[in-house]
Each structure stands twice: as C-alpha cells, then as structure tokens.
N, C-alpha and C positions, 0 to 999 in steps of 0.2 A: 504494500500500500504506500502511495506517495505521502510524504510527511504533511503536505498541505491538508490532506483529508483529516488529519488529527488536530487541526487548529481549534483552539478553545472558542474562537469567535465564529458565529454563523454568518453566512452571506446575507447581505441586505440589498435587495434588488434596487432600492432607491439610492444607494450610495454609488458615487462615481469616483474612481481613483485613477490618477495618472502616475506611472513610473517615469519620472522626469529625466532619468539617466540610466541607460543600460547598454550593453554591448552584445546584442543578440545576433550580430554577424559573426560572433566567435565560433570557431569550429566545434566547440563542445555542444552546440545546439543543432548541428547539421543533420542529425538523425531523428530529432523529435521536436522540431520547432513548432509544428502545429499543435502538438500536445501541450507544449509550454504556454502557447497563447490561450488554449482552451482552459488550462488551469488558472491562468490570470483572470480570464473573464468570469470564471466561476467564483473568484474571490473579489469581484467588483472592480478589478483593474481593467479598464476598458480601452486605455490608450497607453502607449509607451514611446518615449523618445530614444531612438537608437543613435548613438553618438560616435562620430568618426574620430579616429586618432591618427590616421595616415591617409594618403591618397587612395590606396587600395581599400582600406576599411570604409572610408567615406563613400566610395562607389558602391560597396556592398550595402551600406546603410541606406543610401538613396534608393537602391533597387528594392530593398525590403519595403520602404515606404511607398514606392510606386505600385507595389503589388498587393498591398494589404491596408485596409482602413485602420487597422489596429496600430500601425506605426506612423510616426513622423520621424524625420531625420535631421541630423546636423552634419556639417562637414568641417574638418579642421585638422591641425597637426599637433599631436601631443608633444610635450617637451622631450619625451624619450625619443621621438622620431625626428627631432629638429635637425640632426646631423645629416639626414637624408633628404632635406628639403632644399628647393631652389625656387626662383621666381616662376619657372614654368609650372611647378606643382601648384603654387598659389593661383596662377592664372587659370589652370584647369579646374581647380576647386571652386573658384569664383564663378566659373561657367556652370558647374554642377549645382551651385547654390541657387541658381535661378529657377530650379525645379519647384513646382507648386507645393510639394510636401517636404521640402528642405526649409526648416524654420529657424535655424540658428547656426552660428559659427563656433566651432570648438569640438573637442575640448582643446584649449590652448592655455599656455601659462608657463610656469617654471617648476621644476622638480630637482632639488639639490640633494635628494636622498640617495638614489641609485646612480645618478650621473651617467646615464646612457648617452647623453650628448653634453658637450662642454658648456660651461655656464655662458660664455660669450655667445655661443651659437644659439643656445636657448633664448637668450635675451634678444638677439637680432630678429629671430623669427617670431617671437612674441609680439614685438613692436609692429612688425609688418602685418601680422594677422589682425591686430587692433585696427590698423589702417584699412585693411581690406574689408573687415566687418563694418567699419564706419561707412565706407563707400557703398556698401550694399544695404545699409540700414538694417542690419541683422543684430539681434541680441547675441550675447556671448556666453559660452559655457566655460568657466575658468577652472583651471587645475593649479593648485598650490600645495607644495609639500616641502617642509624643512628649509624654507628660504630665509628665515630669520629677518623678515621684514623687507627683503629685496623685491618680492613680488608686489607688495603694496606700494613701495617706493616707485617702482616703474609704472604701475598702473596709475598712480597719482600724477606722475610726470607726463603721461601720455593719454590721460583721459580726455574725452571729447564731449561736446554737447550732444545730448541724446544717448549717452552711454547707458545701456541696460544689460542686465545679465544675471547670472547666478554663480556664486562660488560653490562649486560642486564638492560634495563629500567634505564639508567644512571640518577642519581639524586644527585651526589656528588658535591664537590667543584671544582673550576677550577684547583686548584693545584693537586687534585686527578686525574682529567681528564688528565692533562699533564703527570702525572706519569704513568697512564695506557698506554697512547700513546707511551711513552718512552719505555715501556716494549714490544711494538709491538702489543698491544691488540686493538680490535675493540670496538666501542661504539654503543650500541643499543639504538635507539630513539623511543619512544612510542608516543601515542596520547597526552601525556602531552604537547608536543610542540605546540599543536593546542589550548590549553586552555588559555584564555586571561590573567587571573591573575596568575594562578599556573604555567604557562609555560613561564613566562616572562624571568626568569634567564636562563632557558634552551635555549631559542631562541637566547640569547646573546652567550651562550657557543658553540652552534653548528657552529657558524661562524668560530671558531678556529679549528674545527675537519677537518683534511685532507679528501677530498672526498673519497679516497680509504680506509678509516677506518670506514665509516658509514655503519650501518645496520639499517633497519626499522622493526618494530615489533608492534604487538597489545597487547600482554600479555592477549589476550582474555581468559576468558570472562570479564576481568577487563579493566579499563582505556579506556573506550570508548571515541574516539576523538570527537571534535566539527566538524560538527554541529550535529552529530548523538546522542551525549550524552544527548541532550535535548529531544530526542524522544524515545530512547530505553536504557535500563540499560545494557543489555548484549552486549559486544563487539564481533566482529567476524572478520575473516581474510580479508573480503572485505574492511573493513574500514582502513586497512593499507595504502590504496591508499591516504587517506586524510593526513596521516603522510608524505608520500613521496612528495605530492604536496605542503604541508606547508613547508617542508624542502627546497624544490627548491625555493619557494617564498622568504623565509627568507634569504637564502644564495645568491640569485640572480643567481641561476643555471638554465640552460635549463632543464626542467623536464625530457625530453626523455634521455638526456645525463646522468642525475643523476640516472634515472631508470636503464640504462645499467650498470653504474658503481656499483650501489648497488647490482644489480644482480650478477655481476662478483665478487664483494667482498664476497658475501654470498656463492656462489658456490665454490669459492676457499677456503674459511675458512673451510667449512664443507666437502670439497671434494665430491661435489654432481655431479652426472653424468648428 
C-alpha cells in the first residue's frame, strides 16, 4: 500500500492545493508519472509547478506542461549548472519561456554548499537571469543555500521595478527572511517544516510570515515530509498536503482558510488561469 493511503487527514473535495515547486521531469518518475499525478489529485493537489534547472530539464518541464493541465512550468538555470551555461542557452530558454504554460523563470540563484560551479560563475549567470526575467516580465523562483548573505546582497544590488518571486525551500536567517518580505517576495515552505529536529527553527520562523506571502512546495523528489519520509525516499506532489496541514497547525490557522489563501497566493504570483 502506498504511504499516502495511510494519511491521518481525509481528502476534502472543496480544498485546492498547488505544489509550487517540484521536479517531476526527474527520471525517478519515468515509470509511474500518471500514478503520481493520480495520487496528488486524490489528496486535493490539483496543480503543480515543474521547475527547470538546466536547458534540458527546462525543455522537459515545458513539455510536461504542454501535455497535461495538471502542470505548469518554469525555465531556468540552477546555480549547480551555471558552469555549463552561455548566452545561447539563455536565448533558447527565453524563447521557450514564451510558451503559454511557462509561468516563471528559475530556479536560479546561488549555492555555496556543494560548489558544483565556481562562485564567480554562479554570480555572473544569476545576474543575467535576473535581467532576462525582467525583460520577459516573469516572476522568479530563487534558490539560496549557504551564501552567508551574498545572495541577498546581489539581489538587493540588482533588483528591479516589478520584481516578484519566491524564495524556494527557505532555509535562511530570520533577518534574511524579513529582507525578502520587505522586497515583496514570497516564501516557499517545504517538508522540512514537518521534521522534528531539522524543522524546529523553520517552525518558529513561519509564525512571522504574513499568510498572503506563503507558498507550499515539495521540491520532489527531494525533502520528503514526515510521516512519509520514514516509508519512502522519493517525494511527490501528494505529500505537499502534509506541509500545508503542518503549517496550519503550527500557525494556529484554519487549514481550509490557509489552503484558499495559499492557492490564491500561488495563482496570483505565477498568473495561473
């Protein structure tokens, strides 16, 4: 039996949930993608944003969105892939971004944890992607990890009128969170909020995020939330329900009201029909 079927919360047909960030173009879904979508819909997750991290993955994400109403797509270059980027890649992605179901640019940003691309290369292509997103008037999906304020410094220096987006899988300091909110950005919350030890600080921080700035996401196939993380390794959009319910419990919000608010936040940010 799939672990989703053991969830303590029953489906509510009036609830609509969007997984605002997942990677269902990943090869781990190639044999059961239809079943993954069916499980999501059974858990009231009726839409998902599939997020590009390279030229190849962006093309896969756009194709998924073109072939299923369940998906919307973003295109962009993850900082891990910055070393393989050039102006030709950005030109081709900008053309791909003109598709009707491509609704955002990203994920892009800086990652000084694993350093798959040198810092200066990451920074160069982060700035260029900000410029391209501005030219296309697209919201941005931001990635930041272990940059010790450098991401915020660069974003502040290169911000532009009309900047809008989400700091995906937020894991920064409270001061950084407040700065993002001051910029008008949204905060993406993952299954980390459900993890007893690892999510302790995040559960404190989400209390200070205005309800209208919250998004929920899985980052699937990564970051499987509790209780599913003890049963399966691969995350999937159905499990974003656990993130929403945990957020509501931590904040003391009515879960149906929070679901409606997060739905409205996500559809407005990404201009979803």
